[in-house]
C-alpha positions in Angstrom: 16.8 -4.5 -3.0 13.7 -6.8 -3.0 12.4 -7.5 0.6 12.4 -11.0 2.1 9.0 -12.8 1.7 8.0 -14.5 4.9 5.1 -16.9 5.6 3.9 -17.1 9.1 2.2 -20.2 10.7 0.0 -19.3 13.7 -1.6 -15.9 14.8 -2.0 -16.7 18.4 -0.2 -14.9 21.1 3.3 -15.5 19.8 2.5 -15.3 16.1 0.3 -12.1 16.6 3.1 -10.5 18.6 5.6 -11.5 15.9 3.4 -9.6 13.2 3.2 -6.5 15.6 6.9 -6.4 16.4 8.0 -6.9 12.8 5.5 -4.5 11.5 6.5 -1.7 14.2 10.3 -2.2 13.6 10.3 -2.8 9.8 12.2 0.3 9.0 15.0 -0.4 11.6 15.1 -4.0 10.5 15.6 -3.0 6.8 18.3 -0.5 7.9 20.2 -3.0 9.9 19.8 -5.9 7.5 20.2 -3.9 4.3 16.9 -5.7 3.1 13.4 -5.3 4.1 11.2 -8.1 5.3 7.6 -8.5 4.7 5.1 -11.2 5.9 3.2 -11.9 2.8 1.3 -14.8 3.8 0.0 -16.4 7.1 -2.1 -19.2 8.3 -4.3 -19.6 11.6 -7.2 -21.8 12.6 -8.2 -18.9 14.8 -7.0 -15.4 15.6 -8.3 -12.1 16.8 -7.6 -9.4 14.2 -8.3 -6.6 16.7 -5.3 -7.6 18.9 -2.7 -7.7 16.3 -1.3 -4.7 14.6 0.2 -5.0 11.1 -2.3 -7.7 9.7 -3.2 -5.1 6.9 0.2 -5.5 5.5 -0.3 -9.4 4.9 -1.6 -10.1 1.3 -3.3 -13.5 2.4 -4.4 -15.1 5.7 -5.7 -18.6 5.4 -6.7 -21.4 7.6 -4.6 -23.8 5.3 -1.0 -23.7 6.5 0.0 -26.1 3.6 -1.0 -23.2 1.3 1.7 -21.0 3.0 4.2 -23.8 3.2 3.9 -24.8 -0.6 3.9 -21.1 -1.8 7.1 -20.7 -4.1 7.2 -17.1 -3.4 7.7 -17.4 0.3 11.5 -17.5 1.2 11.2 -18.0 4.9 8.5 -20.0 6.9 8.2 -19.0 10.6 6.4 -21.8 12.5 4.7 -20.5 15.7 1.9 -23.0 16.1 1.3 -24.4 19.6 1.6 -28.1 20.2 3.1 -30.8 18.0 0.4 -31.4 15.4 0.2 -30.1 12.6 3.4 -28.1 13.4 5.6 -31.3 13.1 4.0 -32.3 9.7 4.6 -28.7 8.3 8.1 -28.5 9.2 9.0 -31.8 7.9 7.2 -31.1 4.5 
């Protein structure tokens, strides 16, 4: 079965940790859910690639969160941006 395509907004402490955990546990998640998940696109203004494992599996990383939100191939958006703006505008899009 085709994996679920996920778009991730934010690659800070929480977003980077999410990438690492999902990457590390991908096989177990697929086994339990009956379908794999993959973060295909991510957006972040700033991030430290040396501290995040699993970034090499992401097809595209951009600083434009609206590119992720408006991508028709992404089935689930995970918003992990700190603060209210632009997170509120992205969620309400």
